[in-house]
Every structure is written in structure tokens, then in C-alpha cells.
KOLTI-524643 format. One record per residue (C-alpha): x, y, z. Coordinates in steps of 0.02 Angstrom, whole numbers, plus 50000, padded with zeros to 5 digits. Layout:
XYZ/...
# end
This chain:
507914937849534/509114946149648/510354934049578/510154937649409/509734955849396/511154958949529/510024971449639/509904967349812/508584977649862/507074967449777/505454962049899/504074954149850/502484957249966/500744950449929/501174946449768/501774962549699/503674968549686/504594981349769/506274988449737/506714997049920/505115003849965/504535008849779/503314996249707/503594992949531/502014991449426/502394994949256/503024980349194/502444969749046/500794959149073/501624942949057/502744947349200/501204946749316/501774940049479/500154932449505/500534921449358/501594912249468/499984903349514/499324900849358/499234883749289/499564888149102/501244899949150/503114896349187/503274902349345/505394901649309/504924911949145/503984927449241/505494927549354/506864927349257/506164940049136/505914952949293/507524949749323/508294952749144/507174969549131/507954975449307/509644969949239/509754977949045/508354990549051/508625008749121/507085013649241/507155031849232/507505031249051/506055020649021/504885028649112/505425046549077/504995041548873/503125030948925/501675038148813/500245043848886/498885033148830/498185016948909/498575003448720/499985015748699/500905013048851/500594994748840/501544993448680/502895003048729/503004991848880/502904976348793/504194980148669/505624983548783/505194968548869/505494960048711/507084970348680/507924964548866/507354946248842/508034945048646/509864951848730/509904938548879/511724931648861/512034915648787/512764909948942/511044908349017/510224898448903/509044891649039/508284909749063/508364912348883/507094894848861/506244900449021/505704919848959/505254910848783/504094899548858/503274913548969/503134923648834/502174912848704/501254903848835/500464922448886/500054925448702/499234907948687/498124910848835/497664928448775/497084920248609/496144907348709/495114919448824/494544927348676/495754942648667/495844941948469/493844942848445/494194963248430/495124970648306/496184979848438/496704964248503/497004955448351/497894970048302/499424970848467/499484952948460/500164954348278/501304969248319/502024959248489/502224943448376/503074950148220/504354960648348/504624947248449/505184934848299/506234948948228/507214951548390/507244932948434/507474924748256/506254911548323/504444904248250/502914906448350/501764892948350/500684888348207/499004891248252/499434909148314/500464911048132/498794906848064/497954920148161/498984934148138/499354930447967/498214943547862/498374957847986/500484954947986/500384954147791/499164972447802/500534979847904/502154973547825/502264989047731/502185001447865/502824990947975/504404984147912/505564998547924/505395000148101/505644981948113/507304985148049/507734997348153/507294988548335/508404974548296/509994987248241/509694996648403/509134982148531/510854984148637/510475003848628/509015007448735/508755025448697/508725022548516/507525008748514/506315018048648/506165029848493/505835017948361/504555010448490/503615027248502/503625030848324/502495011048337/501435017148458/500995031648378/500745019748213/499455009248315/498595024548377/498285030648224/497545014648176/496395014048298/495785031548288/495485028748104/494365014048141/493355022248267/493155038848179/491445037648116/490885031248295/490055050448345/490015044648533/491465046548634/490765035248759/490445021948621/492145024248561/492875020348738/491635006348750/492274996748594/493934998148641/493404991748827/492694978448754/493994972248627/495504976048726/495394975948909/495624955848907/497494962248944/497924966349139/498764982349112/498564999749202/499495014449124/501035019849247/500715037449329/501635052649263/503215057449333/504275072349362/505895078049307/506645064749435/506045047649420/505385037849585/506685026949577/508085040349565/507095049449725/507765033449828/509595030749800/509985037349961/509135038450132/509665057650143/509025059049936/507185049649975/506995059650148/507125077350061/506295072449889/504805065049994/504525080650115/504665088749924/503295078749856/502345082950033/502605100050046/501755100549846/499905093549903/498725108149912/497205112249979/496025124349900/495165130550078/495565123750264/494415138350324/493135123150348/494315109250423/493765104050595/494645094750726/493525090850875/493205076551002/491845065850949/490745064451085/490475084451088/489785081050931/488085071350979/486805073851110/487075066651263/485485055751269/485995049551111/487845046651175/487075036651326/486205025751192/487745022151097/488645017751251/487305005751304/487404996651134/489154995751140/489264988351323/487994974751290/488784970651133/490614967251234/489674957551380/488894945251255/490784940851206/491554934051351/493184940251329/494634932551419/495474948451494/496754940851577/497344930251453/497474943751325/498114955751440/499674944351473/499904941951285/499944960851256/501084962851419/502294952351333/502274962851171/502324979651240/503394977251418/504954974151467/505814970551620/507194982551705/508314980951848/507894993851976/508814990352114/509354977452228/508344969152370/509314967052542/509234957352692/508364942552606/508684924352680/509064917452497/510064925352350/511664933852331/512844935152472/512884953252537/514644956952612/514044972852695/513024961852825/514454947652866/514544954553045/512914948053085/513504929653072/514194932253243/512994946053320/511314937053251/511944919153207/509834914653222/509544928453091/510694925152947/509774937852834/511304939652733/510784940752565/510224950652423/509274947452243/509014959752089/507254968452117/506334967851950/505034980751900/503904979151746/503724994351656/502744999651498/503745004151338/502295009051217/501105021051166/499895015751028/498765026450911/497125019750838/496755028250684/494855024550601/494435027750428/492665035050448/492085034050275/490505027450225/491175011050167/491595008150360/489685012950419/489224994150420/490714990450527/490595002950646/489844992350794/491264978450759/492524992950742/491964999550911/491974983150978/493794979350933/494374996350981/493434998751155/494134980551203/495924984351134/495975000551221/495384993651394/496814978051364/498214989851333/497765000051484/497874984751590/499564982151522/500104999851567/500025005751382/499365024551334/498145024451199/497455037051091/495885033450980/495715044750809/494515045550665/494545054850500/493025058250372/492425073050277/491015085350348/490035084450181/489815074750026/490575077949875/491475094249898/490585105650026/490725123150026/492745124349959/492005113749794/490655127049770/491875140849789/493025131849654/491575132049536/491185148949570/492835157449546/493105148549382/493575130649404/495555133849392/496425117249364/497235104049489/496435115149634/497005102149778/495755096449904/494005102249875/493125094750024/492895098050221/494225088550319/493575079850488/494625075250601/493925065050768/494565062250936/493745046651010/495065047051151/496705054551200/498255047251278/497875057351449/496095050451452/495805035051545/494885022251462/493455022051587/493125041851569/493555036951386/492085024751332/490835037851298/492095046351168/492265027751097/490475025451092/490375039650964/491055027850829/489215021150823/488515037650763/488305035550585/488215054350533/490175053650544/490415042850416/490695051950237/492185053350115/493945048950171/495485060650144/496715047250210/498445053650180/498365069550295/497465059650425/498875047750442/500285063850456/499075071550584/499015055250680/500785051450644/501375067750704/500135067750877/500925049750933/502805059450910/502345074350999/501835064351143/503375065851261/503665050051367/505485048751407/505475030051432/504385025851276/505435016951137/504065008451051/502545018850976/501335010450853/500185018450742/498775006150669/497735010950536/495915003650516/495445005350329/494594995250191/495215004550045/495955018849957/495565039049981/493915043149915/493295061549909/492345063049751/492455081549706/494475081349752/494855065649633/493685073349481/494655090949501/496435083049527/496395065149440/496195047649514/498035047149583/498005064349692/497385055949850/497985038149830/499835046849792/499865057349938/499435042750060/500775032949970/501975047450011/501165049250193/501375030650218/503235032650175/503635046850280/502995035050436/504105021550387/505695032450377/505305039350562/506365029150682/505215031850828/503545024550744/502995007750678/501495010150552/500164995050534/498814991950445/497204983650482/495834977050353/496584988650234/496104985250040/497024973749911/497674989549820/498454995749961/498934980750075/500694976450000/501364995850040/501084992250230/502384979250280/501564976150455/499734971250436/498404964750553/497274950850479/495134957650495/494004945550437/492244956150449/491074942050403/491764928250510/492774935750651/492114939450808/493044954150899/493824942851019/494474932750888/495294947750794/496054953250979/496794935451001/497514935350815/498154952550832/498974947150999/499904932750894/500284943950749/501004959050842/502084946950930/502814938750784/503284954150720/504324958850881/505144942350874/
# end
């Protein structure tokens, strides 16, 4: 793909395509990288199709014109992909055949899975196949012709002029896009006309879902005046643009936000019960402390030359004591060797997602965190354990105020943010154990606002002044995307997720912070270049600690 597209910045993480650090999600559905493992697909066709798209399509221009609506954005995307595949140079005969095989195989798979059983699916297949035949001057399989023939005939009069324009402008992306948008409006009107007699909007959406969503497609989020790719042209531009985006994040009312030591929010008697439960769980595991400590020492520590050890019986000859050969011939301590001292060069922050979905795992999380902090302290590594959640469910007091004040659009965060400190850098493990045991308190688990918490933890880690520390790791323990129902309903489903992605990118831009994700859900996993494994069902904490040592060591090497 890099060779054919001419773009050296392409990467694939977890079967998802990235350009620099930007995820390229808005590509035609038949180019889904998960199809590389599908038995019906043509993998070379997928890869060549992506490469041709990046080579012959202006990313910024395309996304700036993308229409709103699930069906509309899908049609616009597929028509653009048909265009770039149709103008594949004659010299690339193999690529031309590959992309043709993949597109036809995808449409046949769509038919086989019942995609044409509904009117919308049949309409989409007819549009795609008709445009593909017109631009490529190639026939489609006979079975597909038979299926779409009646629908194509019904569309011929209205669609015909647009097909002529598409073929004439296929080397001009801007003109082609205008015609594509006209086709999307035509299809949208046809769908609206079909469902205009359905009285319930919910019924209409259900019908569209049942008949259409046989295709895996997610509408790309709306972009501002600059496209995301443009914002990544240079490191300085990316940094400036990112800081501007982070500055646009809004909070409706931060008065009720708290940052508190977790153990102070629990009665001492209850905290003692949690600490006893945690100690008993760790005792049952028989963790190999010595072996794990040595493993983590190799990851974080280095040997530095501090001084020469003199008057030794062996080593390098020390010329300052040559006179002793005459004065003390029976005591030839004339040698020196370098004295090496192991010095820790790392700080680690463990950031725990204390959302409701993590509540069932809290005992295992607390066990792993307590054990890891103990091991790292034995390896002379300073650690901090932080957590984040909300003080209320579904908004709390800011949400009530927003509703009382007229429900202005896009109000920003509407919940009461809670940042928990289970252990700070300067408290030793033994004194911090009650605070870590507070992870077992079920009441602290509520909703999650991940982006703010990640920036908070990263800034605390940066402020930790240690002159010789060159290795600062921030490990986020989470199982999915941010979830604060009140904020999402008022600002849209991408509001919190986009802020988290911006926070992740900000952390990656910092030279002195290495960001890791542990247990990250599938939707966010590709955005973390460094990941620690987490199997909540099979692995016990001892296995997790050993696996993390291997993964951290592998990343270091």
C-alpha cells in the first residue's frame, strides 16, 4: 500500500488503517481490512483499493463534501471509490484486476447475506452496480444482472444523465463529487417517498435498519474548516491544532468537580475490611516477588559508572600506587575497577477507569495494582495510582442546572467529575495500601470522563520533578469508551470520545511520557500503540504481572 500510494506514513494497527496518528475510518465498506481474513474476499484487491484511493483521491476535498446521513454518506463514499478504481493506470493490470475481483465479490456476498431482501438494499446494489458498469465498461455477473434489472430499469430515466456526467468527470474529483451528491439526494428522496406513509419515525428507522444495515458502515464525523489530515502536515501544525481543539472542550459547570484521596471518602472500619480482603487475595496467589522484581528492574533500571574503586587485588593497573611494589611487596593492592551503581530511571502512573462496567473487576484490578506497586518500589521505581469516575449518575447537579436554564445546545460536560488519588508518588507502598484498598469500594464506580482524567494524570506525571528520571510511563486501565449519558445526549455521541482521542494524541506528542493502554476495549485499542494484555476471565493477577513484564521488555528492546 505504501509503494502503490506513494505515502510512507501508512500503518495498520489491529486491522485498522492509520495515516501518521490519524485513523482512516471513512473508506468504502468493501475495503474493510477485516476482509483480509474472509474466505470470500480478495485480499490484494482490498490493499490495492486502499492504495488507489489514497493516491488518486484528495482526502480533504472528499471529506469536506461528505453529506449527512448514514445512507447518503455511504453512497457518496462508494461512488468515490468506484471512480478511483476506474482510473487505475493501464500499466497496473494486476491491481486493476484485483480491485475488480474484490468489488464484485463484496456485492455478491452482500446478496448472499440477504442484503437485497429489503428495498433499500436492492436500491443500493442497483446504484453501485450501474455506476460501476458505466465507469469500467465491464459486465457484472449474470445472477446480479437478473437481481437488479427491474430496479435499474425503473431508475434509468432519472439516473441516466448523472451517469453521463460521472463518466465525463471521473478525472476531475471536484466535478465528480458534485454529481455524486446529486445521486445521493435522488436516493434519499426515493427512500423518503417510500416511508412517507409510515406514521412513526421509530418504525421508519427500524425499517431502514432491517433492510439496509447488512453493510458495515459508520458515518464519518463532521469536520471543521480544516480536515484532520491537514492538521497533521507537520509536527508544529499538529501540536498547534491539537491545543486549539483541546481548548474548545467545554464544561458547563466545574463547581462540583472533586479531586480527593480515596481513603478519606471511606469510614476507617470499612477501609480496614477492604484492606483485609485485598491482603487475603494476594496471599492466596503465591506471587514470585523476587523473579518479578528482577524482571521489572531490567525494564526500568540502568547501570551507570559513578567512580573508580581503588586499592583492589585485581583489575586495571593504578599507576598512582606503583611505589608500593618497593615499599610493600607482599601487599600488591595496585589495581582499580569501575564501581557500578544501579539507579532507577523511571516513574509510573497507573490510571484506573472507575466506571460502572469496571465494578465487577475491582478485586482483580486492586490485586494487580497493589502487587505491581510493591514490585516497582522494590525495583526503586516511584509510582502513583489514580482513578476517575463521576460523583453522580446521568449528570447530577450540572445537568439539572442546564435543564433549568433552558437546555442551551452543546453545553459541554454535564456531570460532576471525580478524580481519585489512591497513592501519590511520595507515599511508600506500605503506607499507601489503605488507599489502594479503596479500589474495592463499589460506590466510587459510576460513569467515566476519560479525556479529562488522562490529561490530569499526564500533567501530574510531568510535574514530578526528578532530575535523573528519563522514563515516565502512564498506564491506563479501562474497558471501553467514555460514558456519561447526560453529556452524550446533550452534545452528541462523539463529544467525549473525540476529546479522549485528542488527549491520547497529546500524550503521544510529549517526549517524556510513554502512554500504555491495558484492557482497552476494541473501539479504542487501535489508538494505543503500546498495549498491555488483560484477560479478566482466565488470567490470574500473577500471570498478568508476568505478561506485562514481557510486553514492557519487548517494547523497550
